[in-house]
C-alpha positions as CSV (number, residue, x, y, z in Angstrom):
1,M,0.0,0.0,0.0
2,G,1.3,3.4,-0.9
3,T,0.9,6.6,-2.9
4,L,2.4,7.2,-6.3
5,P,4.0,10.6,-7.2
6,D,0.9,11.6,-9.1
7,G,-1.2,11.1,-5.9
8,R,-2.8,7.8,-6.9
9,V,-3.2,5.3,-4.1
10,V,-1.7,1.9,-4.8
11,D,-3.2,-1.0,-2.9
12,E,-4.0,-4.7,-3.5
13,Y,-7.4,-3.8,-5.1
14,P,-7.4,-2.3,-8.6
15,R,-9.8,0.6,-9.1
16,Y,-11.9,0.2,-12.3
17,D,-14.0,2.9,-13.9
18,D,-17.0,2.6,-16.3
19,D,-14.7,2.5,-19.3
20,D,-12.7,-0.4,-17.8
21,F,-16.0,-2.2,-17.2
22,R,-17.3,-1.5,-20.7
23,A,-14.0,-2.9,-22.1
24,F,-14.6,-6.1,-20.1
25,L,-18.2,-6.4,-21.3
26,T,-17.1,-6.0,-24.9
27,H,-15.4,-9.4,-24.7
28,Y,-17.8,-10.9,-22.1
29,R,-20.8,-10.3,-24.3
30,K,-19.5,-12.9,-26.8
31,L,-20.3,-15.6,-24.2
32,R,-23.8,-14.6,-23.5
33,P,-27.2,-15.2,-25.3
34,R,-28.5,-12.4,-27.5
35,S,-25.0,-11.5,-28.6
36,N,-25.8,-12.3,-32.2
37,N,-22.6,-14.3,-32.2
38,R,-24.0,-17.8,-31.6
39,P,-20.7,-19.7,-32.3
40,T,-19.1,-18.0,-29.2
41,E,-22.0,-18.2,-26.8
42,L,-21.1,-20.4,-23.9
43,V,-24.3,-22.5,-23.4
44,P,-24.5,-23.6,-27.1
45,V,-20.8,-24.5,-27.0
46,I,-21.5,-26.6,-23.9
47,E,-24.5,-28.2,-25.6
48,L,-22.3,-29.0,-28.6
49,L,-19.8,-30.7,-26.2
50,E,-22.7,-32.6,-24.6
51,S,-23.9,-34.0,-28.0
52,K,-20.6,-34.6,-29.7
53,G,-18.1,-34.9,-26.9
54,D,-17.1,-37.7,-24.6
55,P,-20.2,-39.1,-22.8
56,R,-18.1,-39.2,-19.5
57,D,-18.2,-35.4,-19.5
58,L,-22.0,-35.1,-19.7
59,T,-22.6,-34.8,-15.9
60,T,-19.8,-32.1,-15.7
61,L,-21.2,-30.1,-18.6
62,Q,-24.8,-30.3,-17.3
63,H,-23.4,-29.0,-13.9
64,F,-21.8,-26.0,-15.8
65,K,-25.1,-25.1,-17.4
66,N,-27.1,-25.6,-14.2
67,E,-24.8,-23.3,-12.2
68,I,-25.0,-20.6,-14.8
69,A,-28.8,-20.9,-15.0
70,E,-29.2,-20.8,-11.2
71,E,-26.9,-17.8,-10.8
72,G,-28.7,-16.0,-13.6
73,L,-32.0,-16.5,-11.7
74,S,-30.7,-15.0,-8.5
75,W,-31.9,-11.7,-7.2
76,W,-29.8,-9.2,-5.3
77,G,-32.2,-6.4,-4.6
78,A,-33.2,-4.9,-7.9
79,V,-36.9,-4.3,-8.2
80,L,-38.9,-2.9,-11.1
81,K,-42.6,-2.1,-11.5
82,D,-44.4,-4.6,-13.8
83,E,-47.2,-3.6,-16.1
84,R,-49.8,-3.8,-13.2
85,G,-47.6,-1.5,-11.1
86,E,-46.5,-4.2,-8.7
87,N,-42.9,-4.8,-7.7
88,A,-41.2,-7.4,-9.9
89,L,-37.7,-8.8,-9.0
90,L,-35.0,-8.2,-11.6
91,T,-32.8,-11.3,-11.9
92,Q,-29.2,-11.2,-12.7
93,E,-29.9,-12.3,-16.3
94,G,-32.5,-9.5,-16.6
95,L,-30.0,-7.0,-15.2
96,E,-27.4,-8.2,-17.6
97,H,-29.8,-7.8,-20.5
98,L,-30.5,-4.2,-19.5
99,I,-26.8,-3.4,-19.0
100,L,-25.6,-5.0,-22.3
101,N,-28.5,-3.7,-24.5
102,G,-29.4,-0.5,-22.8
103,E,-26.1,0.9,-21.6
104,V,-23.1,-0.7,-23.2
105,F,-23.8,-1.8,-26.8
106,H,-27.1,-1.1,-28.4
107,S,-28.3,1.9,-26.4
108,D,-31.9,0.8,-26.6
109,V,-33.8,3.8,-25.2
110,D,-36.4,1.7,-23.3
111,K,-33.8,-0.5,-21.7
112,K,-31.6,2.5,-20.9
113,Q,-34.5,4.2,-19.1
114,T,-35.3,1.0,-17.3
115,L,-31.7,0.5,-16.2
116,R,-31.7,4.2,-14.9
117,R,-34.8,3.4,-12.9
118,V,-33.0,0.4,-11.3
119,I,-29.6,2.1,-10.6
120,G,-30.6,5.7,-10.3
121,N,-27.7,8.1,-10.4
122,L,-25.0,5.5,-9.6
123,S,-22.3,5.0,-12.1
124,L,-22.5,1.7,-14.0
125,T,-19.5,0.3,-12.1
126,K,-20.9,1.1,-8.7
127,A,-24.3,-0.1,-9.6
128,V,-22.9,-3.4,-10.9
129,A,-21.0,-3.9,-7.6
130,F,-24.0,-3.0,-5.5
131,L,-26.3,-5.3,-7.3
132,N,-23.7,-8.1,-7.3
133,Y,-23.8,-8.5,-11.0
134,L,-20.1,-9.3,-11.1
135,R,-20.8,-12.5,-9.2
136,F,-23.0,-13.7,-12.1
137,A,-20.4,-12.5,-14.7
138,R,-17.6,-14.2,-12.8
139,T,-19.7,-17.5,-12.7
140,V,-20.1,-17.4,-16.5
141,V,-16.4,-16.6,-17.1
142,S,-15.4,-19.3,-14.6
143,Y,-17.4,-22.0,-16.4
144,A,-16.2,-20.7,-19.8
145,Q,-12.6,-21.3,-18.6
146,K,-13.5,-24.8,-17.3
147,A,-15.2,-25.6,-20.6
148,A,-12.1,-24.4,-22.5
149,A,-9.9,-26.5,-20.3
150,L,-12.1,-29.6,-21.0
151,I,-11.8,-28.9,-24.7
152,R,-8.0,-28.6,-24.5
153,Q,-7.8,-31.7,-22.3
154,R,-9.8,-33.8,-24.7
155,G,-7.9,-32.5,-27.7
156,Y,-11.1,-31.5,-29.5
157,L,-9.4,-28.7,-31.5
158,T,-6.2,-30.5,-32.5
């Protein structure tokens, strides 16, 4: 821990801003549904491995998909009003959809406004931390790494 000559504090935790987070999401988006890049989406890759890969890996691959699905359905406090005016819980996948399509890539006006209703005046980085979205993203990336390791281990691309 210390201070650099320009006044920045150096510690064990990096300090990311919205631009850093958007740079991460540019690559992360390729793993997720609705990315319009189906060959890189993680779940279809896992499903391809299930159908064409070693049958001994089937249980492991199903575990990967189940963990991603369960984490995607989790809720960390974000609430929206539904069409009847009642509170509706915003899942991690729902939040991801708003972030990717409303704020980061497509700038869909409706999604952008909905995301603002959820996060208020918080910066994207702070809102993502507060709503624990990074846990979901980390889960997806972790299982993408495990699937890649399995592909390498089995020699599917050689």
